Structures are given as C-alpha cells and as structure tokens.
N, C-alpha and C positions, 0 to 999 in steps of 0.2 A: 504494500500500500504506500502511496506517495504521501509526502508531507501535506500536499494540497488537500487530499481527501480528509486528513485529520484536522486541517485548519478550517475546513468548511464542512462541518458535520451535517449529516442528513437530518433535517428538522423541518419537514414540510409545514407543520403547524406553528413552528417558532414559539412554542409554549414557554421555553426557558427565558425568552425576552419579553414576555407579556406580564401584565400586572398579576398580583395575587388573586384578584377577583376573577380574572380570565382563567387562571390556573384552577381555581375552585370550581368555576363553571365547567371546565374540561373534566374534572373529577366527577362532577354530577352527570355529565353526558356519558362519560365512560362507564359509570356505575349503571346507568340506564341501558347501555349497550350490553353490558355483562348480564344484567337481569333478563333482557330479551333473549340473549343467546342461551341462557339457562333453560328457557322454555321450549327451545327447539331440541327435542330429545327423542331417542329411540330407547324404549324401555328394555333394559338388559339386567341380568342378575349377576353379581350383587351391586353393580354400579351402572347407572344408565349412561348411554353415549349422548353427549350434548355438543352444542357449538361453543361451549365455554372456552376451550383452548384456542379456538379460532380467535375469539375476542381478546383473550388474555395476551396472546402473542402479538396480535395486531396493535393493541393499545400500548404494549411495551415498545414496539417499533416506532409507532407514531408519536408517543408522548416522551420517549426517552426513558432511560432506566429508572431514574428517581421518581418522576411523576407517574410513570406507568405502574411501578410497584405501589405507590401511595394510592392510586386509583383502585387497584385490585384489593388492597387492604381495606379501603373504605367500603367497598362492596361486600367484602367478607364480614366486616363489622355490622353492616346492615343485616346480613343473613344471621349473624350470631345473636342479634337482639330480637330476631323473630320476624323481620320483614320478609315477605315472600319473594325473595330475589334469587334464591338458589333453585336447582333443578327440582327439588321436592318441596319447596316452600321456604322454610327458614327455621332457626332455632339452634340451640346448643347440640341437640341430638345429631345433627348432620356433621358436626365436627368430631364426634367420637364414633360415628357409624363407619361402615366400610368406605364411605366417600371422604372421610376426614383427611387422609393423606393426600388425596388429589387436591382438595381445597387448600391445604397447607402449602402445596407445591406452587400454586398459582402466582403468588407475588414473586417468588424466585424465578419462575419462568418468564414473567413480564420483565423483570429486571435484567435477566440474562439476554433476552431477545432485544430489549432496548439498548443494552450495552453493545451488543454485536452490531445493531443497526447504526449506532453512532460511530462505529469503526469501519463502516463501509459495507456491511452485510445488509443492504437495504434495497429500496426500490430502484436505485440506480444500477444495481447489479442483481437482477432477478434470481439468478442461480444461487447467489450467496444469501439473498433474502429467504429463499426456500429453505436453504440449509439452516439458517438462524431459526426459522419457524419450526423446522423439524427438530432441532436441538431443544427448543423450548417445550415442544410436545413430548419429546423423549424424557426430559427432566420430570414432567408431570407423571408420566407412566412409571418411572423408576421410584419416585417418592411415594406415589399412590400405591404401587404394588408392594413396596416395603411395609407401609402401614397395614395394608390388607393382609400381608403374610403374618403379621402379629395376631390377627383375628382368625384366619382360616388356614394358615400354613403356607409355606413358600410355593410348593408345586401347584396348589389350587389357586393361589394368588396370581401366579404367572398365567395359568390356564384361563382364569376367569377375569382377571383384572388388568392384564397387559395384552396378551395375544389377540383377543377380539378387537382391540382398539388400534392396532398398528396401521391397518389400511386406512381407517378413518383419520388417524393422525397425519398420514401422508397427504390425504386429500385436503384436510383442513389447512395443512401447511402450504400446499399449492395455492389454495384459494386466498389465504392471507397474504402470500407473496404477490399474487396478482393484484389484490386490493392495494397493497403497499406500492406497487409499481404505478398505480393510478395516481398516487400522491407525489410521485417523484417529479422533481423539477424538469421541465422540458429544455432541450437544447443544451 
C-alpha cells in the first residue's frame, strides 16, 4: 500500500470530521439498520441466519473502526435493555443463549472491518473489501461457535453453529463489498 492510500483514508461518509451531533445521528441510523437487518432471518436451530453480519461489517467499513464499533455496541445495549432490535426481540436472555457469542463478536467484527477499510480494504478495491467483509464474518463465526461449544460441545457447535453459515457469510460479504463499492469515490 502506498503512503497516499494511508494519507487519504476511505471515508465516504466523512463521519470523523463531522460534529458530535452528526456522529450521534449516524449511530441512530446504524442502530436502525442493524435492527432491520435482524428481522431478515431464516429460522435455523440453534441460531437463526440473519442479515446482521451484512450490516455489522458494512457499518464498520462505512463508519470507521471506532464509530462502527460504538454503533454496534449501542444497538446491543438497546437489545440488552429489552428493545426488540435483535433477531428474536431483545433482553438479557439473548446474551446468555446460544446467540450470545455471535452478539459479543459483532462490535469486534465492525471494528476489524472498519480498521481494514481505513487501510485500503475498501470500496476502492472491491476484492480487498470482500476479503475484509469475509474476515469480519469469519470472526463472528469463530467467536459465536466458541460460545456455542460451551453450551453444546465443540463438534455440535461446528456442525450447527458454523458450517451452515459459511455460504451465507460469503454471500453477505459479497453483497456488503458491492454496497461499499457504491460509496467509493469516483475517479
């Protein structure tokens, strides 16, 4: 990567240069996007497949690692206090249930994806953007499966909590990379 790429980081929304009110508004919009993505789901056992990781990685890449992680944490706090923003509604139970590890992974995935985007793995380089999104999705699967293994054992956790989600993770990563490309500066 050239010094030029680092001196002009990918920041299509320029949130880091906006006022605190703008950033707070972005957190609210991001929380709403996450809540909507949670409602797009395929019921599976023990963890449903949702569009959450699409939104988590895209928010990380668009908002940057810090504000992306803050946005995801704000959404998780909304779910923790019982607002119906998670795939199954909300409340403490979702954080100790089989979904808990995946939820815990989301802020880290947003931060990692945002960090990579700020270093050139972004809409200007769609292949690297796809890789960044895929890495964020993989992090969710690893942490989520690790938590699930505590509850049901590692072989079952891999079989039920990771393998069925690999193809979906790749598809959501491609979709998020394409969406990120739409935000890339032209020319």
